[in-house]
C-alpha positions in Angstrom: -7.2 -40.1 3.8 -8.5 -39.7 0.2 -7.0 -41.1 -2.9 -7.4 -39.6 -6.3 -6.0 -41.1 -9.5 -4.7 -38.4 -11.9 -3.2 -39.8 -15.1 -0.5 -42.2 -13.9 0.2 -40.6 -10.5 -1.5 -41.5 -7.3 -2.0 -38.3 -5.3 -2.7 -38.5 -1.5 -4.3 -35.7 0.5 -4.0 -36.2 4.3 -6.0 -34.2 6.8 -4.1 -34.1 10.1 -6.6 -34.4 13.0 -6.4 -31.6 15.6 -5.6 -32.6 19.2 -7.4 -31.1 22.1 -4.2 -29.8 23.7 -3.5 -26.8 25.9 -0.3 -24.8 25.4 1.4 -22.7 28.1 4.6 -20.7 27.5 7.0 -20.0 30.3 9.5 -17.2 30.9 11.3 -18.0 34.2 12.5 -15.0 36.1 15.5 -16.8 37.6 17.4 -17.0 34.3 16.6 -20.6 33.6 15.5 -21.6 30.1 12.1 -20.7 28.7 9.8 -23.4 27.5 6.3 -24.3 26.2 4.3 -26.9 28.2 1.6 -28.9 26.4 -1.2 -30.5 28.5 -3.7 -33.1 27.5 -7.4 -32.2 27.4 -8.3 -34.6 30.2 -5.7 -33.2 32.6 -6.9 -32.3 36.1 -5.1 -31.2 39.3 -1.3 -31.7 39.5 -1.0 -33.2 36.0 2.3 -33.5 34.2 2.6 -32.0 30.6 2.5 -34.5 27.8 5.1 -32.5 25.8 7.7 -29.8 26.6 9.2 -27.6 23.9 12.5 -26.1 24.9 16.2 -26.1 24.4 18.9 -24.1 22.6 17.7 -25.2 19.1 14.3 -23.7 19.7 15.8 -20.2 19.7 13.4 -19.2 22.5 14.3 -16.2 24.6 11.1 -14.8 26.1 8.0 -16.5 24.7 5.5 -14.1 26.3 2.7 -15.0 23.8 1.6 -18.0 21.8 -1.0 -18.7 19.2 -2.1 -21.9 17.5 -3.1 -22.4 13.8 -5.0 -25.7 13.6 -5.7 -25.1 9.9 -2.0 -25.2 9.0 -1.0 -27.3 12.0 1.4 -24.6 13.3 2.3 -23.0 16.6 3.3 -19.3 16.6 5.5 -18.0 19.4 5.8 -14.3 19.9 9.3 -14.0 21.4 9.2 -10.6 23.0 12.9 -9.9 23.9 14.0 -12.2 21.1 12.2 -9.7 18.7 10.9 -12.6 16.6 7.9 -14.7 15.8 9.0 -18.3 15.7 6.8 -21.0 14.0 6.9 -24.6 15.0 4.8 -27.7 14.1 1.7 -27.9 16.2 2.9 -31.3 17.5 6.4 -30.1 18.3 8.2 -31.7 21.2 11.6 -31.2 22.8 14.6 -29.2 21.5 13.2 -28.5 18.0 14.3 -25.7 15.6 11.5 -23.4 14.3 10.1 -24.0 10.8 10.6 -20.3 10.1 11.1 -17.0 12.0 9.8 -13.5 11.3 12.5 -11.3 12.8 13.0 -7.7 13.6 14.8 -5.5 11.1 14.7 -2.4 9.0 12.0 -4.0 6.8 9.8 -5.8 9.3 9.9 -3.1 12.1 8.7 -5.9 14.3 10.5 -4.8 17.4 8.9 -6.6 20.5 5.9 -8.8 19.3 2.9 -9.6 21.4 -0.1 -12.0 21.1 -0.7 -12.3 17.4 -3.7 -13.7 15.4 -3.6 -15.9 12.3 -5.9 -14.8 9.5 -6.2 -18.0 7.5 -8.7 -16.6 5.1 -6.2 -14.0 3.9 -3.1 -16.0 4.7 -1.7 -13.3 7.0 -0.7 -12.8 10.6 -1.6 -9.6 12.5 1.0 -8.7 15.2 0.8 -6.1 17.9 4.2 -4.8 18.9 5.7 -2.4 21.4 8.9 -0.4 21.5 9.4 2.1 24.3 12.6 3.4 22.8 11.3 4.8 19.4 8.4 6.3 17.7 5.9 4.8 17.1 6.1 3.1 20.4 3.1 0.9 19.6 1.8 -0.6 16.4 -0.2 -3.4 14.9 1.4 -4.8 11.7 0.1 -7.3 9.2 2.6 -9.8 7.5 2.3 -12.7 5.1 1.5 -15.8 7.1 4.6 -17.5 5.8 7.0 -14.6 6.3 10.5 -15.8 7.1 13.3 -13.4 8.0 13.2 -9.6 7.9 10.0 -9.2 5.8 8.1 -5.9 5.4 4.5 -5.7 6.7 1.6 -5.3 4.2 -0.2 -2.9 6.6 0.8 -0.9 9.7 -1.7 0.6 12.2 -0.2 3.2 14.5 -0.5 6.8 15.6 -2.2 9.0 18.1 -5.6 8.7 16.5 -5.6 4.9 17.0 -5.4 5.3 20.8 -3.2 2.2 20.7 -0.6 2.2 23.5 1.2 -0.9 24.6 -1.1 -3.5 22.9 -0.6 -6.9 24.3 -3.4 -9.1 23.0 -5.5 -9.1 19.8 -8.5 -11.1 18.4 -9.9 -11.4 14.9 -13.6 -11.5 14.1 -13.8 -12.8 10.5 -17.5 -12.5 10.4 -17.4 -8.7 10.8 -13.9 -8.4 9.3 -12.5 -6.6 12.2 -9.7 -6.8 14.8 -10.0 -5.9 18.5 -6.9 -5.2 20.7 -6.4 -4.2 24.3 -4.4 -1.2 25.2 -3.4 1.0 28.1 -1.5 4.2 28.4 2.2 3.7 28.9 2.9 7.4 28.5 1.5 8.0 25.1 -2.0 9.0 23.8 -3.5 5.6 24.4 -6.3 4.6 26.7 -7.0 1.7 29.0 -9.5 -0.3 27.1 -10.5 -2.5 24.2 -10.2 -1.0 20.7 -11.9 -2.2 17.5 -10.7 -1.6 14.0 -11.5 -2.7 10.5 -9.2 -5.6 9.7 -7.7 -3.7 6.8 -7.2 -0.4 8.8 -3.8 1.1 7.8 -2.0 4.1 9.2 -3.2 6.6 11.8 -6.9 5.5 11.9 -9.3 6.1 14.8 -11.0 3.0 16.3 -14.5 2.3 15.4 -15.3 1.5 19.0 -13.6 1.8 22.4 -14.6 0.0 25.6 -13.3 2.0 28.5 -14.9 0.5 31.6 -13.8 2.1 35.0 -13.4 -1.4 36.4 -10.3 -2.1 34.3 -8.3 -0.5 37.0 -6.2 1.5 34.7 -5.1 -1.1 32.2 -6.0 -4.4 30.5 -3.6 -6.9 29.1 -5.3 -10.1 27.9 -8.2 -10.7 25.5 -10.2 -13.6 24.1 -13.2 -13.9 21.8 -16.3 -16.0 21.6 -17.5 -15.6 18.0 -20.8 -17.5 18.6 -22.0 -15.4 21.6 -20.2 -12.4 20.1 -18.5 -11.6 23.4 -15.1 -10.4 24.5 -13.2 -11.7 27.6 -10.7 -9.5 29.3 -8.8 -9.3 32.5 -10.4 -6.8 34.9 -10.1 -5.1 38.2 -6.4 -4.5 37.8 -5.9 -8.1 36.8 -7.6 -9.8 39.8 -10.7 -10.9 37.8 -12.0 -11.3 34.2 -14.9 -9.6 32.6 -17.2 -10.3 29.6 -18.4 -7.6 27.2 -20.5 -7.6 24.1 -18.3 -7.2 21.1 -20.4 -4.3 20.0 -20.0 -2.4 23.3 -18.8 1.1 23.1 -17.8 3.7 25.7 -17.5 3.5 29.5 -19.9 0.6 30.3 -20.2 -2.1 32.9 -19.4 -5.6 31.8 -22.1 -8.2 31.2 -20.4 -10.6 33.7 -17.4 -10.6 36.0 -15.8 -13.6 37.5 -14.0 -12.6 40.7 -13.5 -13.7 44.4 -11.7 -16.1 46.6 -13.5 -19.2 45.2 -12.3 -18.5 41.6 -8.7 -19.3 42.4 -7.7 -16.2 40.3 -4.8 -14.4 42.0 -3.6 -12.4 39.1 -4.7 -13.0 35.4 -1.7 -13.6 33.1 -3.6 -15.1 30.2 -7.0 -15.9 28.8 -8.2 -18.4 26.1 -11.7 -19.1 25.0 -12.5 -22.8 24.2 -15.3 -22.8 21.7 -15.6 -26.6 21.6 -16.4 -27.0 25.3 -17.8 -23.4 25.8 -15.3 -22.8 28.5 -12.8 -20.1 29.5 -9.3 -20.9 30.5 -7.6 -18.4 32.8 -3.9 -18.5 33.6 -3.4 -17.2 37.2 0.1 -16.1 38.1 1.8 -13.0 39.3 5.2 -12.5 37.6 6.2 -10.0 40.3 6.1 -12.2 43.4 5.4 -15.7 42.1 2.9 -16.5 44.9 0.7 -18.4 45.2 1.6 -21.2 42.7 0.5 -20.7 39.1 -2.7 -22.3 38.0 -4.8 -22.9 34.9 -8.4 -22.4 36.0 -11.3 -23.4 33.8 -14.8 -22.0 33.9 -18.1 -22.3 32.0 -18.5 -19.5 29.5 -21.7 -18.3 31.3 -20.1 -18.1 34.8 -20.4 -15.0 36.8 -19.4 -14.0 40.3 -17.4 -16.0 42.9 -17.5 -19.4 41.3 -15.3 -22.5 41.8 -13.4 -23.6 38.7 -14.6 -26.7 36.8 -10.9 -27.8 36.5 -7.8 -26.4 38.1 -4.3 -27.4 36.9 -1.7 -26.7 39.4 1.1 -28.3 41.5 4.7 -29.4 41.2 4.1 -32.1 38.6 2.7 -29.5 36.1 6.1 -27.7 35.9 4.3 -24.4 35.9 6.8 -22.1 37.4 6.5 -18.8 35.5 3.7 -19.1 32.9 3.2 -16.2 30.5 0.5 -17.2 28.0 -2.1 -19.9 27.2 -3.5 -21.1 23.9 -5.6 -24.1 22.8 -5.7 -26.4 19.8 -8.6 -26.5 17.4 -10.3 -29.5 19.0 -10.8 -27.7 22.3 -9.2 -27.3 25.7 -9.8 -29.0 29.0 -12.9 -31.1 28.8 -13.1 -32.9 32.2 -14.5 -32.1 35.6 -12.0 -31.9 38.4 -12.2 -31.9 42.1 -13.8 -28.6 43.2 -12.1 -27.0 46.1 -14.2 -24.6 48.2 -12.6 -21.9 50.4 -15.8 -20.5 51.8 -17.9 -22.8 54.1 -21.3 -21.4 53.2 -20.5 -22.0 49.5 -19.5 -25.6 50.2 -22.7 -26.2 52.3 -24.8 -24.7 49.5 -23.3 -27.1 47.0 -24.1 -30.2 49.2 -27.7 -31.2 49.3 -27.6 -32.1 53.0 -24.4 -31.0 54.7 -25.8 -32.2 58.1 -25.7 -35.8 56.8 -21.9 -35.8 56.6 -20.0 -37.8 59.2 -18.4 -35.4 61.7 -15.2 -35.9 63.7 -14.5 -32.9 66.1 -11.6 -34.7 68.0 -13.1 -33.6 71.3 -13.4 -37.1 72.8 -9.6 -37.3 73.4 -7.4 -36.4 76.3 -6.0 -33.0 75.1 -7.2 -30.3 77.6 -7.1 -26.6 76.8 -3.6 -25.5 76.0 -2.2 -29.1 76.0 -0.1 -30.6 73.3 0.0 -34.4 73.2 2.0 -36.5 70.8 0.0 -39.4 69.4 1.0 -42.6 67.6 0.2 -42.7 63.9 -2.0 -43.3 62.1 -4.5 -41.6 64.3 -7.8 -43.5 63.8 -10.6 -45.4 65.4 -8.2 -48.1 66.6 -5.9 -45.5 68.3 -4.9 -46.6 71.8 -2.4 -44.0 73.2 -2.2 -40.9 75.3 -4.4 -39.0 72.8 -7.4 -41.3 72.1 -8.8 -44.6 73.3 -10.2 -47.3 70.9 -13.6 -46.3 69.5 -13.3 -42.6 70.4 -12.9 -41.5 66.8 -15.4 -42.2 64.0 -14.5 -44.9 61.4 -13.6 -44.2 57.8 -10.4 -42.0 58.1 -7.0 -41.7 59.6 -4.5 -38.9 60.1 -0.8 -39.3 59.7 2.4 -37.2 59.0 4.5 -37.3 55.9 7.6 -38.2 57.9 6.0 -40.8 60.1 7.3 -38.9 63.2 3.9 -38.6 64.8 0.7 -36.6 65.0 -0.1 -34.1 67.7 -3.4 -33.4 69.4 -3.5 -29.7 70.4 -6.0 -28.5 73.0 -8.1 -25.4 72.5 -6.4 -22.0 72.8 -2.9 -23.2 72.0 -2.5 -21.1 68.9 -5.9 -19.6 68.3 -7.7 -22.9 67.8 -11.1 -22.8 69.5 -11.2 -26.5 70.0 -8.9 -29.6 69.7 -7.0 -29.8 66.4 -4.7 -32.5 65.1 -1.8 -32.5 62.7 1.8 -33.5 62.0 4.1 -33.0 65.0 7.0 -31.4 63.1 6.8 -28.1 61.3 7.6 -28.8 57.7 5.8 -32.1 57.6 2.6 -32.6 55.7 -0.6 -33.5 57.5 -2.2 -36.4 55.6 -5.8 -37.5 55.9 -6.6 -40.9 54.3 -10.2 -42.1 53.7 -11.3 -45.7 53.8 -14.7 -45.2 52.2 -15.8 -44.0 48.8 -15.4 -40.4 49.9 -16.3 -37.8 47.2 -16.9 -34.9 49.5 -15.3 -33.7 52.7 -14.5 -30.5 54.5 -12.5 -29.4 57.5 -11.3 -26.4 59.4 -7.6 -25.9 58.8 -5.2 -24.1 61.0 -1.8 -22.6 60.1 0.5 -22.9 63.1 3.4 -20.4 63.3 3.0 -19.4 59.7 2.6 -15.7 60.0 0.7 -13.6 57.5 2.7 -14.8 54.6 2.2 -18.6 55.1 -0.3 -20.6 53.1 -1.3 -24.3 53.0 -1.0 -26.3 49.8 -3.8 -28.9 49.4 -3.1 -31.9 47.2 -5.7 -34.6 46.4 -5.0 -38.2 45.3 -7.1 -41.2 44.3 -6.7 -44.8 45.5 -4.0 -45.4 42.8 -2.0 -42.4 44.0 -2.9 -40.3 41.0 -2.9 -36.6 41.6 -6.5 -35.4 41.0 -6.6 -32.0 42.5 -4.4 -29.2 43.8 -5.1 -25.9 45.5 -4.0 -23.6 48.3 -5.6 -21.8 51.2 -4.5 -18.9 53.3 -6.0 -17.5 56.5 -6.9 -13.9 56.6 -4.2 -11.6 57.9 -3.8 -12.0 61.7 -5.8 -15.2 61.7 -4.8 -18.9 62.0 -8.0 -20.6 60.9 -9.3 -21.1 57.4 -11.6 -23.6 55.6 -11.3 -26.1 52.8 -14.1 -28.2 51.3 -13.9 -30.6 48.4 -16.5 -32.1 46.0 -15.0 -34.5 43.6 -16.5 -36.6 40.7 -14.6 -39.7 41.9 -13.5 -41.0 45.3 -10.6 -39.1 47.0 -8.4 -41.5 48.9 -5.9 -39.1 50.4 -5.5 -35.4 51.0 -2.1 -33.8 51.9 -1.9 -30.4 53.6 1.5 -28.8 53.6 2.2 -25.4 55.1 4.8 -23.3 53.2 5.7 -21.8 56.6 4.8 -23.4 59.9 2.5 -26.4 60.2 -1.0 -27.5 59.2 -3.6 -28.8 61.7 -7.2 -29.8 61.1 -10.5 -29.8 63.1 -14.1 -30.6 62.5 -13.5 -33.1 59.7 -16.7 -34.1 57.9 -17.1 -36.5 55.0 -19.5 -38.7 53.2 -19.3 -42.5 52.8 -20.2 -42.7 49.1 -24.0 -42.5 49.4 -24.8 -38.8 49.4 -26.5 -36.8 46.6 -25.1 -33.3 45.9 -26.8 -30.2 44.5 -24.3 -30.0 41.6 -25.1 -33.5 40.4 -22.4 -35.7 42.0 -23.8 -38.9 43.5 -20.9 -39.7 45.7 -20.4 -43.1 44.1 
């Protein structure tokens, strides 16, 4: 705060500090109310939002896109089916009315707005929009930043020469005074690709560059920009990955990097944000069409390529992520922490551990379960067990296995449901199988079996610390026709409990291996 004495009046100028918050808009498909969830920068795993914007006063109908303006401390919401751009305070919370709303009308021609950008240098907003029912079906229009009501644009970019068709996202490069949008053909003259224009382009103007990589898979929907590295981030491979291109790229070219694969946790890209402060990429993974697996916010280093495990993954029931549509970050950055890294490929896990052979192993073969047998054990199942399953001392120390209902744990002999050796898990289908660790365990792995789950079942994996805080959440699914899969975890702090819950059927484990807090890992964790 600075004070300046001018004549007889004390004038105060206050700079509002930006928060490192992450904003996620939601458009539920079941008819429930839309909302905007706000997460803290230190969120990991199954973290609850710190604020929720929603309610009848917000005027939200379908907030498919959101944009932050840290300079003016405002949040812009492109309400697609509401045919409006609503503006709220950046720190908005609860059922709050917008500060102002740019609405569709004979002057604005806004129609259905998509992901806009704020041009603070020229005090304008640049808004892609789409209207399948009239001509032009697609446009990019520029309005005064403070436009309220049915306000006419100052520029309108549309026409066959633009190649714009169904634009969804847009970025602004103030250094080179240009805008870049994504596009794909929805029946018009457009192309599947990224199109660059001068910021002041008006009318039916051809793009200065067009990136039309074959790997887009016919369309691209989401776009982010790193102004320092001069790179563009876009969904790729029909939405199953994201790719990175030089901003200056032109024509049908291969991307510089592609992040894709089972370890990435990307099921279907539904939003991308670039975090310049932490040099990270935030990818919203969710398929609006089938809603499975659960939505996740996955965070990667900007230089990542290939089948990489996210640095942070935000997912789970506490997040309230049910139908996310867009992601945006505040000016101070996005997610800054390091979460528990969940591996779904055993070789990748072993490569990340300096000496996987040093991990304590429990294969559950010392018990009484013969091939094809099912024996119900007392719980918790641990080194002190003394029942029909295991005698005292037959299991290694440092862990126990129990069920969420307390109804018992089963030891299942080899060959009962495709398991090659003895597996253990909750007796009742629908229960969670819980593994608790008594040591400072920062890394562990296990073979996981889905019993009676069919090809559609999956296993949700929730991680907790000693205080019961949710520190990680993921899901695994066996390949079609298989029952066995794998999960491995490396965490920056001790994991006290892991819960495995099958969405259909039951979850069993085998070949549990874990450290006791004294291992050194290739990615820098010391296990303490």
